[in-house]
PAZAPA-4460 file (N, C-alpha, C; in steps of 0.05 Angstrom, whole numbers, plus 32768, in hexadecimal, padded with zeros to 4 digits):
% residues 259
    n_x    n_y    n_z   ca_x   ca_y   ca_z    c_x    c_y    c_z   seq   type   mol
   881D   8ACF   8A93   8812   8AE1   8AA7   87F9   8AD6   8AB3     1      M     A
   87F5   8AD7   8ACC   87DE   8ACC   8AD9   87C6   8ADF   8AD4     2      S     A
   87AF   8AD3   8AD0   8797   8AE2   8ACA   8786   8AE6   8AE3     3      E     A
   8790   8ADF   8AFA   8780   8AE1   8B13   8780   8AFE   8B1C     4      S     A
   876C   8B05   8B2B   876A   8B20   8B35   876A   8B20   8B53     5      T     A
   8773   8B36   8B5F   8775   8B38   8B7C   875A   8B3D   8B88     6      E     A
   8755   8B32   8BA1   873D   8B38   8BAF   8743   8B4F   8BC2     7      R     A
   8740   8B67   8BB7   8746   8B7F   8BC8   8730   8B92   8BC5     8      V     A
   872C   8BA3   8BD9   8718   8BB8   8BD8   8725   8BD0   8BCC     9      S     A
   8718   8BDD   8BB9   8723   8BF3   8BAB   8713   8C0C   8BB1    10      L     A
   8719   8C1B   8BC5   870A   8C34   8BCC   870E   8C49   8BB6    11      P     A
   86FA   8C57   8BAF   86FC   8C6A   8B99   86FE   8C86   8BA4    12      L     A
   870E   8C96   8B96   8711   8CB2   8B9F   86F8   8CC2   8B97    13      E     A
   86F1   8CD6   8BA7   86DA   8CE7   8BA0   86DF   8CF6   8B87    14      P     A
   86CB   8CF8   8B75   86CC   8D0A   8B5E   86AF   8D0D   8B55    15      Q     A
   86AB   8D1A   8B3E   8690   8D20   8B36   8680   8D08   8B2F    16      S     A
   868D   8CF0   8B2C   867F   8CD8   8B26   8673   8CCC   8B40    17      E     A
   8660   8CB9   8B3D   8655   8CAC   8B54   8669   8C9B   8B63    18      P     A
   8664   8C98   8B7D   8677   8C89   8B8E   866E   8C6C   8B92    19      Q     A
   8680   8C5A   8B91   867A   8C3E   8B97   8694   8C31   8BA0    20      T     A
   8693   8C21   8BB5   86AA   8C11   8BBE   86AB   8BF8   8BAD    21      E     A
   86C2   8BF2   8BA1   86C4   8BDD   8B8E   86D3   8BC5   8B9A    22      L     A
   86C7   8BAD   8B99   86D4   8B95   8BA3   86D2   8B7F   8B8E    23      T     A
   86E8   8B70   8B87   86E8   8B5B   8B74   86E9   8B40   8B80    24      T     A
   86D2   8B35   8B85   86D0   8B1B   8B90   86BE   8B0A   8B7E    25      Q     A
   86C7   8AF3   8B78   86B7   8AE2   8B67   869D   8ADA   8B74    26      P     A
   8687   8ADB   8B63   866D   8AD2   8B6D   865E   8AE7   8B7D    27      G     A
   8669   8AFF   8B80   865B   8B13   8B8F   865E   8B2E   8B82    28      S     A
   864C   8B40   8B89   864D   8B5B   8B7F   864D   8B6E   8B96    29      R     A
   865E   8B84   8B93   8660   8B98   8BA9   8647   8BA8   8BAC    30      P     A
   8640   8BB0   8BC4   862A   8BC1   8BCA   8632   8BDE   8BC6    31      E     A
   8621   8BEF   8BBA   8628   8C0B   8BB7   8628   8C19   8BD2    32      P     A
   863C   8C2B   8BD6   863D   8C39   8BEF   8629   8C4F   8BF1    33      S     A
   861F   8C59   8BDB   860B   8C6E   8BDB   85FC   8C6D   8BC0    34      S     A
   85E7   8C7C   8BBE   85D8   8C7E   8BA5   85E9   8C8B   8B90    35      Q     A
   85EC   8C7E   8B79   85FC   8C89   8B64   85EE   8CA0   8B56    36      L     A
   85FE   8CB2   8B4C   85F4   8CC9   8B3D   85F9   8CC4   8B1F    37      Q     A
   85EF   8CD6   8B0E   85F3   8CD3   8AF2   8610   8CD2   8AEB    38      A     A
   8619   8CBF   8AD9   8635   8CBC   8AD2   8640   8CD4   8AC3    39      P     A
   865A   8CD8   8AC5   8667   8CED   8AB7   8678   8CE1   8AA1    40      S     A
   867C   8CEF   8A8A   868D   8CE4   8A75   86AA   8CE3   8A7D    41      P     A
   86B1   8CEF   8A94   86CD   8CEF   8A9D   86D5   8CD2   8AA5    42      A     A
   86EE   8CCD   8AA7   86F9   8CB3   8AAF   8711   8CB7   8AC0    43      F     A
   871A   8CA2   8ACC   8732   8CA2   8ADD   8746   8C8E   8AD1    44      K     A
   8760   8C95   8AD5   8775   8C83   8ACE   8786   8C7E   8AE6    45      V     A
   878B   8C65   8AED   879B   8C5E   8B04   87B5   8C52   8AFB    46      Y     A
   87CB   8C5B   8B08   87E5   8C51   8B02   87E8   8C33   8B0B    47      K     A
   87FA   8C25   8AFE   87FF   8C09   8B07   8808   8C09   8B23    48      P     A
   8800   8BF5   8B32   8808   8BF3   8B4E   8814   8BD8   8B53    49      T     A
   8829   8BD8   8B63   8836   8BBE   8B6A   8832   8BB9   8B88    50      D     A
   881D   8BC3   8B93   8817   8BBF   8BB0   8817   8BA2   8BB7    51      T     A
   8808   8B92   8BA7   8806   8B76   8BAD   8821   8B68   8BAA    52      V     A
   8830   8B70   8B95   884A   8B65   8B90   885D   8B6A   8BA8    53      T     A
   885B   8B82   8BB3   886D   8B88   8BCA   8865   8B79   8BE3    54      R     A
   884B   8B74   8BE7   8842   8B67   8BFF   8846   8B49   8BFF    55      L     A
   8845   8B3D   8BE7   8847   8B20   8BE5   8861   8B17   8BDA    56      L     A
   886C   8B01   8BE3   8886   8AF6   8BD8   8881   8AEB   8BBC    57      P     A
   8896   8AEA   8BAB   8892   8ADF   8B90   8889   8AC2   8B91    58      P     A
   8877   8ABB   8B80   886B   8AA0   8B80   8878   8A8F   8B69    59      L     A
   887B   8A76   8B6E   8886   8A64   8B59   8872   8A60   8B43    60      P     A
   887C   8A58   8B2B   886A   8A54   8B14   8855   8A3F   8B1A    61      D     A
   885C   8A2B   8B2B   8849   8A16   8B31   8830   8A20   8B3F    62      E     A
   8833   8A38   8B4C   881C   8A43   8B5B   8805   8A4A   8B48    63      Y     A
   880C   8A52   8B30   87F8   8A5B   8B1C   87EC   8A44   8B0C    64      F     A
   87F5   8A2B   8B10   87EA   8A14   8B03   87D1   8A0B   8B13    65      E     A
   87B9   8A0C   8B07   87A1   8A05   8B16   87A2   89E7   8B1E    66      P     A
   8799   89E2   8B36   8797   89C6   8B40   877D   89BA   8B37    67      T     A
   8779   89A1   8B3C   8760   8993   8B35   8749   89A0   8B44    68      T     A
   874D   89A6   8B5D   8737   89B3   8B6D   8731   89CF   8B62    69      S     A
   8745   89DE   8B59   8741   89F8   8B4E   8730   89F6   8B34    70      D     A
   8736   89E3   8B23   8727   89DF   8B0A   870A   89D7   8B10    71      L     A
   8707   89C6   8B24   86EC   89BD   8B2B   86DB   89D4   8B36    72      K     A
   86E8   89E5   8B47   86DA   89FC   8B52   86D2   8A10   8B3C    73      A     A
   86E5   8A15   8B2A   86DF   8A27   8B14   86C9   8A1D   8B02    74      A     A
   86C9   8A02   8AFD   86B4   89F6   8AEC   8699   89F8   8AFA    75      Q     A
   8699   89F3   8B14   8680   89F5   8B23   8674   8A11   8B22    76      A     A
   8686   8A25   8B25   867D   8A41   8B24   8672   8A48   8B09    77      T     A
   8680   8A3F   8AF4   8677   8A44   8AD9   865D   8A36   8AD3    78      L     A
   865A   8A1E   8ADC   8641   8A0F   8AD7   862A   8A1C   8AE5    79      S     A
   862E   8A26   8AFE   8619   8A33   8B0D   8611   8A4D   8AFF    80      A     A
   8624   8A5C   8AF5   861E   8A75   8AE7   860E   8A6F   8ACD    81      R     A
   8617   8A5A   8ABE   8609   8A53   8AA6   85EC   8A4A   8AAB    82      T     A
   85E9   8A3B   8AC1   85CF   8A32   8AC8   85BD   8A49   8ACF    83      H     A
   85C8   8A5C   8ADE   85B8   8A73   8AE6   85AF   8A84   8ACF    84      A     A
   85C0   8A85   8ABA   85B9   8A96   8AA3   85A8   8A88   8A8E    85      M     A
   85A9   8A6D   8A8D   859B   8A5F   8A77   8586   8A4C   8A80    86      T     A
   8589   8A40   8A97   8577   8A2B   8AA0   8565   8A33   8AB7    87      D     A
   8567   8A4C   8ABF   8556   8A55   8AD6   8539   8A53   8ACE    88      A     A
   8527   8A4E   8AE1   850A   8A4E   8ADA   8501   8A68   8ACE    89      P     A
   84EF   8A65   8ABA   84E5   8A7D   8AAC   84D3   8A8D   8ABF    90      L     A
   84D5   8AA7   8ABD   84C3   8AB8   8ACD   84AE   8AC4   8ABB    91      Q     A
   8498   8ACC   8AC7   8484   8ADA   8AB7   8491   8AF5   8AAF    92      L     A
   8487   8AFF   8A98   8493   8B17   8A8D   8492   8B2E   8AA1    93      R     A
   847B   8B31   8AAE   8478   8B47   8AC1   848C   8B45   8AD8    94      A     A
   848F   8B2C   8AE3   84A1   8B28   8AF9   84BE   8B2D   8AF0    95      A     A
   84C5   8B24   8AD8   84E0   8B28   8ACE   84E6   8B46   8ACA    96      R     A
   84D3   8B54   8ABF   84D7   8B71   8ABB   84D9   8B80   8AD6    97      E     A
   84C9   8B77   8AE9   84CB   8B83   8B04   84E6   8B7F   8B11    98      A     A
   84F1   8B66   8B0D   850B   8B60   8B18   8521   8B72   8B0B    99      T     A
   8520   8B74   8AF0   8533   8B85   8AE2   8531   8BA2   8AEA   100      E     A
   8519   8BAC   8AEE   8515   8BC8   8AF6   8520   8BCC   8B12   101      K     A
   851D   8BB9   8B24   8528   8BBC   8B3F   8546   8BBE   8B3E   102      A     A
   8553   8BAE   8B2C   8570   8BB0   8B2A   8579   8BCB   8B1F   103      K     A
   856A   8BD5   8B0B   8571   8BEF   8AFF   856E   8C05   8B13   104      R     A
   8559   8C03   8B23   8554   8C18   8B38   856A   8C17   8B4D   105      D     A
   8573   8BFF   8B54   8587   8BFD   8B69   85A3   8C05   8B60   106      R     A
   85AA   8BFD   8B47   85C5   8C03   8B3C   85C1   8C0F   8B20   107      W     A
   85BA   8C28   8B1E   85B6   8C34   8B04   85D0   8C38   8AF4   108      P     A
   85E7   8C38   8B02   8600   8C3D   8AF5   8614   8C28   8AFE   109      F     A
   8627   8C22   8AED   863C   8C0D   8AF2   8657   8C19   8AEF   110      T     A
   8668   8C16   8B03   8684   8C1F   8B02   8695   8C09   8AF8   111      R     A
   86A3   8C0E   8AE2   86B4   8BF9   8AD5   86D1   8C02   8AD6   112      I     A
   86E2   8BF0   8ADF   86FF   8BF4   8ADD   870A   8BE0   8AC9   113      R     A
   871A   8BE9   8AB6   8727   8BD8   8AA3   8744   8BD7   8AA9   114      V     A
   874F   8BBF   8AAF   876A   8BBC   8AB8   877B   8BB2   8AA0   115      R     A
   8790   8BC1   8A99   87A3   8BB8   8A84   87B7   8BA5   8A90   116      F     A
   87C6   8B96   8A7E   87D9   8B83   8A88   87EE   8B8E   8A9B   117      P     A
   87F5   8BA8   8A98   8809   8BB4   8AAA   87FD   8BBF   8AC3   118      D     A
   87E3   8BBA   8AC7   87D3   8BC2   8ADF   87CB   8BE0   8ADE   119      R     A
   87CF   8BED   8AC8   87C2   8C07   8AC4   87A4   8C03   8AC2   120      T     A
   8794   8C15   8ACE   8778   8C11   8ACF   8769   8C2A   8AC5   121      Q     A
   8755   8C25   8AB4   8742   8C3A   8AAC   8728   8C36   8ABB   122      L     A
   871C   8C4C   8AC3   8703   8C4A   8AD2   86EF   8C5E   8AC7   123      E     A
   86D6   8C54   8AC4   86C1   8C66   8ABB   86A6   8C5B   8AC4   124      R     A
   8692   8C6C   8AC8   8678   8C64   8AD0   8665   8C64   8AB7   125      V     A
   8656   8C4F   8AB4   8644   8C4C   8A9D   8628   8C47   8AA8   126      F     A
   8613   8C4F   8A99   85F8   8C47   8AA0   85F7   8C28   8AA0   127      P     A
   85E9   8C1D   8AB3   85E8   8BFF   8AB4   85D9   8BF3   8A9D   128      S     A
   85CA   8C04   8A8E   85BC   8BFA   8A76   85CD   8BF9   8A5E   129      T     A
   85E6   8C03   8A5F   85F8   8C02   8A48   8601   8BE6   8A43   130      E     A
   860A   8BE0   8A2A   8614   8BC6   8A23   8632   8BC6   8A26   131      K     A
   863E   8BAE   8A25   865B   8BAC   8A28   866A   8BBA   8A12   132      I     A
   865E   8BBE   89FB   866B   8BCC   89E5   8672   8BE9   89EC   133      R     A
   8663   8BF4   89FF   8669   8C10   8A07   8684   8C11   8A16   134      S     A
   868A   8BFC   8A25   86A3   8BFA   8A34   86BA   8BF7   8A20   135      V     A
   86B6   8BE5   8A0C   86CA   8BE2   89F7   86D0   8BFC   89E9   136      Y     A
   86BB   8C0A   89E2   86BE   8C24   89D4   86CD   8C38   89E5   137      A     A
   86C7   8C38   89FF   86D5   8C4B   8A11   86F3   8C45   8A12   138      F     A
   86FA   8C2B   8A14   8717   8C24   8A16   8725   8C2A   89FC   139      V     A
   8718   8C22   89E5   8725   8C26   89CB   872A   8C43   89C5   140      R     A
   8718   8C54   89CE   871A   8C71   89CA   8734   8C7C   89D7   141      E     A
   873E   8C70   89EC   8755   8C7A   89FB   876F   8C6C   89F4   142      L     A
   876E   8C58   89E1   8786   8C4A   89D9   8796   8C5B   89C5   143      L     A
   87B0   8C56   89C4   87C1   8C64   89B1   87B7   8C5D   8994   144      R     A
   87BD   8C6F   8982   87B3   8C6B   8966   87BE   8C52   895A   145      D     A
   87D7   8C4A   8960   87E3   8C32   8954   87D8   8C19   8960   146      D     A
   87CA   8C1B   8977   87BF   8C03   8984   87A1   8C01   8980   147      V     A
   8793   8C17   8979   8776   8C16   8975   876D   8BFF   8963   148      K     A
   877B   8BF9   894D   8771   8BE3   893B   8774   8BC7   8947   149      P     A
   8784   8BC4   895C   8789   8BAA   8968   8771   8BA1   897A   150      I     A
   8767   8B8A   8975   8750   8B80   8984   8758   8B79   89A1   151      K     A
   8746   8B7C   89B3   874A   8B74   89CF   8731   8B68   89DA   152      F     A
   8734   8B5A   89F1   871D   8B4D   89FE   871C   8B56   8A1B   153      I     A
   8705   8B5C   8A24   8701   8B62   8A41   86F6   8B49   8A4E   154      L     A
   8701   8B42   8A65   86F8   8B29   8A72   86FA   8B2C   8A90   155      Y     A
   86EF   8B18   8A9E   86F1   8B16   8ABB   86FF   8AFC   8AC2   156      Q     A
   870C   8AFC   8AD9   871A   8AE4   8AE2   8720   8AE7   8B00   157      S     A
   8720   8AD0   8B0F   8715   8AB6   8B08   86F8   8AB3   8B11   158      P     A
   86E9   8AA0   8B06   86F0   8A91   8AEE   86EF   8AA2   8AD6   159      P     A
   86FE   8A9B   8AC2   8701   8AAC   8AAA   86E6   8AAE   8A9B   160      K     A
   86DF   8AC6   8A94   86C6   8ACB   8A86   86CB   8AE1   8A72   161      R     A
   86CC   8ADA   8A58   86D0   8AEE   8A43   86B7   8AFD   8A3E   162      D     A
   86B9   8B17   8A3B   86A2   8B28   8A34   86A6   8B33   8A18   163      L     A
   86A3   8B22   8A04   86A7   8B2A   89E8   868E   8B37   89DD   164      K     A
   8693   8B4D   89CE   867C   8B5A   89C0   8670   8B48   89AC   165      V     A
   8680   8B36   89A0   8676   8B23   898C   8666   8B0C   8997   166      S     A
   8667   8B08   89B1   8658   8AF2   89BE   863A   8AFA   89BF   167      D     A
   8629   8AEB   89B2   860C   8AF1   89B3   8600   8AF0   89CF   168      P     A
   860D   8AE1   89E1   8603   8ADF   89FD   860C   8AF6   8A0E   169      K     A
   861D   8B07   8A02   8628   8B1E   8A11   8620   8B39   8A05   170      V     A
   8621   8B3B   89EB   861E   8B56   89DE   8602   8B61   89E2   171      K     A
   85EE   8B51   89E6   85D3   8B5B   89E9   85CB   8B61   8A05   172      G     A
   85DC   8B5B   8A18   85D6   8B60   8A34   85E1   8B7A   8A3F   173      L     A
   85D3   8B86   8A51   85DD   8B9E   8A5E   85F2   8B98   8A73   174      S     A
   85FF   8BAC   8A7C   8614   8BA8   8A91   8607   8B9C   8AAA   175      L     A
   85EF   8BA4   8AB0   85E1   8B99   8AC8   85DB   8B7B   8AC3   176      A     A
   85D1   8B75   8AAB   85CB   8B59   8AA4   85E3   8B47   8AA3   177      E     A
   85FA   8B53   8A9E   8614   8B44   8A9E   861F   8B41   8ABA   178      L     A
   860F   8B4A   8ACE   8617   8B49   8AEA   8630   8B59   8AF0   179      Q     A
   8634   8B70   8AE2   864A   8B81   8AE7   8644   8B99   8AF9   180      L     A
   862A   8B9E   8AFE   8622   8BB4   8B10   8624   8BAA   8B2D   181      A     A
   8629   8BBC   8B3F   862E   8BD9   8B3B   864B   8BE0   8B34   182      P     A
   865E   8BCE   8B37   867A   8BD4   8B31   8688   8BBA   8B2B   183      A     A
   869A   8BBB   8B18   86AA   8BA3   8B10   86C5   8BAB   8B05   184      S     A
   86D8   8B99   8B07   86F2   8B9C   8AFB   86F4   8B88   8AE4   185      V     A
   86FB   8B92   8ACC   86FE   8B82   8AB4   871C   8B82   8AAC   186      L     A
   8726   8B6B   8AA5   8741   8B69   8A9B   8741   8B6B   8A7D   187      L     A
   8758   8B74   8A72   875A   8B79   8A55   8770   8B67   8A4A   188      L     A
   876B   8B5B   8A33   877F   8B4A   8A25   877F   8B51   8A08   189      R     A
   8796   8B59   89FD   8799   8B5F   89E0   879D   8B46   89D0   190      F     A
   8795   8B46   89B6   879B   8B30   89A5   87B9   8B2F   899F   191      E     A
   87C6   8B46   899F   87E3   8B47   899C   87F0   8B41   89B7   192      D     A
   87FC   8B2A   89BA   8806   8B21   89D4   881D   8B33   89DD   193      E     A
   882A   8B41   89CC   8840   8B53   89D4   8836   8B69   89E6   194      T     A
   881D   8B6F   89E5   8811   8B84   89F6   8807   8B7A   8A11   195      L     A
   8809   8B60   8A15   87FD   8B54   8A2D   8811   8B4E   8A43   196      N     A
   8829   8B59   8A41   883D   8B55   8A56   883B   8B6B   8A6B   197      H     A
   8840   8B63   8A84   883E   8B76   8A9A   8852   8B8C   8A98   198      V     A
   8867   8B88   8A89   887C   8B9D   8A86   8876   8BB1   8A70   199      T     A
   8861   8BAC   8A60   8859   8BBE   8A4A   8845   8BD3   8A55   200      V     A
   884C   8BEC   8A52   883B   8C01   8A5B   8820   8C01   8A4B   201      T     A
   880B   8C05   8A59   87F1   8C05   8A4D   87F1   8C18   8A34   202      A     A
   87E9   8C0F   8A1D   87EA   8C1F   8A04   87D4   8C34   8A02   203      P     A
   87D3   8C46   8A16   87C0   8C5B   8A16   87CC   8C75   8A0B   204      L     A
   87BA   8C87   8A03   87C4   8CA1   89F9   87D5   8CAF   8A0D   205      L     A
   87EA   8CBD   8A05   87FB   8CCA   8A18   87EC   8CDD   8A2B   206      P     A
   87D8   8CEB   8A20   87CA   8CFE   8A31   87B9   8CEF   8A46   207      E     A
   87B2   8CD6   8A40   87A3   8CC6   8A53   87B5   8CBC   8A6A   208      V     A
   87CD   8CB2   8A62   87E0   8CA9   8A76   87E9   8CC0   8A88   209      L     A
   87EA   8CD8   8A7D   87F2   8CEF   8A8C   87DF   8CF5   8AA3   210      A     A
   87C6   8CEB   8AA1   87B2   8CF0   8AB6   87B3   8CDB   8ACC   211      Q     A
   87C4   8CC7   8AC9   87C4   8CB0   8ADC   87CA   8CB9   8AF8   212      A     A
   87BB   8CAE   8B0B   87BF   8CB4   8B27   87C4   8C99   8B36   213      I     A
   87CE   8C9B   8B4E   87D3   8C83   8B5E   87B8   8C76   8B66   214      D     A
   87B8   8C5C   8B65   87A1   8C4D   8B6D   879E   8C4F   8B8C   215      L     A
   8786   8C57   8B96   8783   8C59   8BB3   8787   8C3E   8BC0   216      P     A
   8794   8C3E   8BD7   8799   8C25   8BE6   877F   8C1B   8BF2   217      L     A
   877C   8C01   8BF5   8764   8BF6   8C02   8761   8C02   8C1D   218      P     A
   8748   8C05   8C26   8742   8C10   8C40   874B   8BFC   8C55   219      S     A
   874F   8C06   8C6E   8757   8BF5   8C84   8742   8BE1   8C8A   220      D     A
   874A   8BC9   8C93   8735   8BB5   8C9A   8723   8BBF   8CB0   221      P     A
   870C   8BB5   8CB2   86F9   8BBD   8CC6   8704   8BB8   8CE2   222      D     A
   8708   8BCD   8CF1   8714   8BCA   8D0B   8701   8BBC   8D1F   223      R     A
   86E7   8BBD   8D18   86D4   8BB1   8D2A   86D6   8B93   8D2C   224      S     A
   86E5   8B87   8D19   86E8   8B69   8D1A   86F7   8B60   8D33   225      T     A
   8708   8B72   8D3E   8718   8B6B   8D55   870B   8B73   8D6F   226      N     A
   86F3   8B7F   8D6D   86E6   8B88   8D85   86D3   8B73   8D8F   227      Q     A
   86CE   8B72   8DA9   86BC   8B5F   8DB5   869F   8B68   8DAE   228      S     A
   868D   8B54   8DAA   8672   8B5B   8DA4   8665   8B69   8DBB   229      P     A
   8652   8B7C   8DB6   8646   8B8A   8DCC   8635   8B77   8DDD   230      P     A
   8634   8B7E   8DF7   8625   8B6E   8E09   860C   8B7C   8E12   231      T     A
   85F7   8B6E   8E18   85DE   8B7A   8E1F   85DB   8B7B   8E3D   232      T     A
   85EE   8B6F   8E4C   85EC   8B6F   8E69   85DE   8B56   8E74   233      G     A
   85D1   8B47   8E62   85C3   8B2F   8E6A   85D2   8B17   8E5E   234      Q     A
   85DD   8B05   8E6F   85EB   8AEE   8E64   85D9   8ADC   8E54   235      P     A
   85E4   8AD0   8E40   85D5   8ABD   8E30   85D0   8AA4   8E40   236      S     A
   85BF   8A92   8E34   85B9   8A79   8E41   85D1   8A68   8E46   237      G     A
   85E3   8A67   8E33   85FC   8A58   8E36   860D   8A64   8E4C   238      V     A
   860E   8A7F   8E4C   861F   8A8C   8E60   8614   8A86   8E7C   239      S     A
   85F9   8A85   8E7F   85ED   8A80   8E99   85F5   8A64   8EA3   240      K     A
   85F4   8A51   8E91   85FB   8A35   8E98   8618   8A34   8EA1   241      L     A
   862A   8A42   8E92   8646   8A41   8E9A   864B   8A4F   8EB4   242      L     A
   863C   8A65   8EB8   8640   8A75   8ED1   8636   8A66   8EE9   243      A     A
   8620   8A57   8EE6   8614   8A49   8EFD   8620   8A2D   8F01   244      N     A
   8630   8A24   8EED   863C   8A0A   8EEF   8628   89F3   8EEC   245      G     A
   8611   89F9   8EE0   85FC   89E5   8EDD   8602   89D4   8EC4   246      E     A
   85FA   89BB   8EC6   85FD   89A9   8EAF   85E1   899D   8EAA   247      K     A
   85D2   89AA   8E9A   85B7   89A1   8E94   85B7   8990   8E7B   248      K     A
   85A7   897B   8E7C   85A4   8969   8E65   8589   896E   8E59   249      I     A
   8587   8971   8E3E   856D   8975   8E32   855A   895E   8E38   250      P     A
   8540   8965   8E3A   852C   8951   8E41   852B   893A   8E2E   251      K     A
   852E   8941   8E13   852C   892C   8DFF   8543   8918   8E01   252      W     A
   855B   8923   8E0A   8572   8911   8E0D   856F   88FF   8E26   253      L     A
   8564   890B   8E3C   8561   88FB   8E54   854C   88E5   8E50   254      S     A
   8538   88EA   8E40   8524   88D5   8E3A   8530   88BE   8E2B   255      K     A
   8543   88C5   8E18   8550   88B0   8E09   8560   889E   8E1B   256      L     A
   856D   88AB   8E30   857E   889B   8E42   856E   8888   8E53   257      G     A
   8554   888E   8E58   8543   887D   8E6A   8539   8865   8E5B   258      K     A
   8539   8866   8E40   852F   884F   8E31   8542   8838   8E31   259      K     A
***
């Protein structure tokens, strides 16, 4: 099964939780649509969707084999991320604390979606100061009793980035420090490979699956992209030249021609 994720905008339905438009693009983070409010212990469950499967033709197995350029690009991204986290110039304590406070003030809460192999998704809002272990605890709480003892890993892809609670570089960081704020989609992988097939229903409690709703479709593309840019009534310099039929040569170029 491919571990890649779709680049789609996921509009969220209104409810008592804060609103944020969620987009999964590597190397970038979505901007919140409005100021988030205090999170609710409630959660959402989204049914599996085959929207992408219906829109796209089936792909051959060779498509999922990374090319040399793919591997180089992934390595470059991973190296840049590692450099930013470990080799960045040290800041003064006051400046560093001010930077962290600005992030907390801007994104006090983080919306997390956890996607199971069958594309069922759990969604909940956490304080951005929470650690990744809070997300693990939330997911495990909703698993069936026979599956609760089975270990699982939350990760991002591409490039693949495991968020293990046992990783000392991960467990001590907040969701904001892990660059998950204001909203992120995490994929889930069980240690038991039999649970990782797309045809296996997410092993959630029956009462949780009973609450599943359809995933909202992405919003329509911005219609303004097909519209002409507004005019001010005054033609630009280039437009004036084209309108007058003039062919002016820059002074510096004419001087070069005289030499």
